[in-house]
N, C-alpha and C positions, 0 to 999 in steps of 0.2 A: 412643239409645237409653236409655227405662225399663227399669226392675229390676223384675222380677216378684218376690211375696212368696205366698204358699201360706197357704190361709185355712183354717185346722182349723178352726174354729166356724164350721161355714158351711152352711147350708140342707138341704145333704145327711146331712152327719153327723151333725143335729138330727133332721132322717125318720128314719135310718135307725136311730140309738139309741131314738131315740121306738118305731120298729114293730118290733126287736130284743128291746125287753124282754115282747113278748106272747109269751108258751111258745109257741101255734100257730106262731109266726112261726119261732125260737130254734129250734123242732125239724126243721122244713121244711127251715131254712138248714144245720143244720149232719148233718140225712139223706141232702140236696143236694151237700152240698159230701163228705162222708166215701161218699156209695152212688153217684155221676152225676158228681165230678168236678167240678163246679159254684163257679166264684169269687162265691163273697157277696157281695162287693163291686161285682162286676161285674154280678151279682143286682140285686143291689137299688140301684145306680146305675140301672139299668135301669127300675125301677121308680119309681123321685124322677122319673126324667125323663119319664113315662109324666104324672107329676101334673100336669108345666110343656107339656108337649105336645108335649115334644120327644123327634125318635127323629135314628138312627144316618143316615150316610149312608154311601155308596163305601168314606169316607174315613178312617172309623175305623180298622178296625183300622191300619194304619199312624199314625193320629195314639195310637192306643192301645198303641202297641208295647211303647214309654218303664215306661208304670207295668204291663204285662204285668211285666216284665223284671225293676222290684222288688218284684214278685208273688214271683216266683219265686226271687228271689234275698236275700228278707229277709222275706218271711211265712212260706213252706211252710219253710224254717229252723227257722225259731223254735216254728211249730206242731208241727212234726215232734219234734224234743230236748223242748218240753214233754210232748207225750204220752210220749215216751218214757220218760219220768223216773217218770211219774204214777201206776207200779205198786209205784215204790218211795219212796213219798214218805210211806206209815206207817211203814215203819219205822225212817224218817231224822228229823231232825228238818232237819236243812239240808238234805236234800234237798227238805223241803219250802217252804222258804224259799228254795231256788235256785226253783223249780216255779214257785212264789207272779213271783218278778223275768222270767221267761222269758213267762209271762203277763199283766206291764205288759208287757217288750220289745215282744211281743206288739200287743196291740190300739192298743202308739203305730205302728207296724210299717203296721197297718191303717189308724190315724187318717192318716198320712200318704199313704197308697195314697184313699185317699178327695180328700184334700185335691188330692194331682196330679187326679183325680178330678173335682173341681169346677174346676178351673181350666182343662182342656179346654171344660168347659162354659160359662166365664166367658169364653174366646177362640172360643167358638163354633165349633170346635175337630173336625172331623168329625157336625155333626148338625144340622139342620134343625126348623124349628116341622114340627109333625104338623097333620092338622086333627083327629082328636081324638083321647081317648085309646084306645081298640080300636086304631087305629091304629101312634100310636107306638109300642103294648105289642107286639102283637105283630113288628113290626117292631126293636127291640128285643132283643126273647127272643130268634130269628130269624140274635143273632147269638151275642148269651149263651149261648146253650145250643146253640149249632150242634155239641157232637162227645156233646153227651149219648146216650146209647138211654134213654128213658125205662121200665120198671116201671110198675104200675099205683102201687104204692107212693108210688112214684118221682109220677107224675102225681098224687095224689091231698096229697103234700106242695104241689108246687109251686102245687095250686089253693087252700091254704090260705094260700099268701101272695097271693098273688095275687087272691084275690077281697078282700087289704087298701085295694090300688088302684084298684078297677073293683068292677062287679058281679059277683052270683056268673052272672045266666047269660052274660056274655063270657068270663069265666074262665074260666067249662062250655067255648067256643068254641072260646076258645085251647088249654088242652086238650086237644079231642077237634081242632084240625088241627095242631098237633105233634103226636099223632098219627099224624095221615095222614101226616104229613110222611115216617113215619120205611117207610115201608114200600114 
């Protein structure tokens, strides 16, 4: 059996870092993470898959389980520790340095998470080709946002992100569809 290796500098990672550098995207992702409990890497992965006309299948929840475990065991605790330390960083230089190290560790953990997601893509685990971007995005967001309850602000933040992947009319239609699904 051949040994699987993770690719850290992969097309998904490059897409994510390029997209996240946009001020509106970073703000949208952080808002959705902090106020809606959205996993940003899953959301960005859903968007990247859309650009590939790829969507999740019913097998996706089972395939992604180890990635979710990594996220919950490593990414979330590092983020929590860094955020708890942040108010103290202005008082003590060593705490500022510690906070910077935690941020570095958090980013490495997130890059590892993205490498795991990309591996699933490479192996075509829990996904299939979709007819078009709109179909792919709708399908992917059903899984990624399944537990979110969107306020008007959250809908606007999500729309800001989606408009970077699909045109404005499709992004608006998807937001309307998500709102209707919540009723």
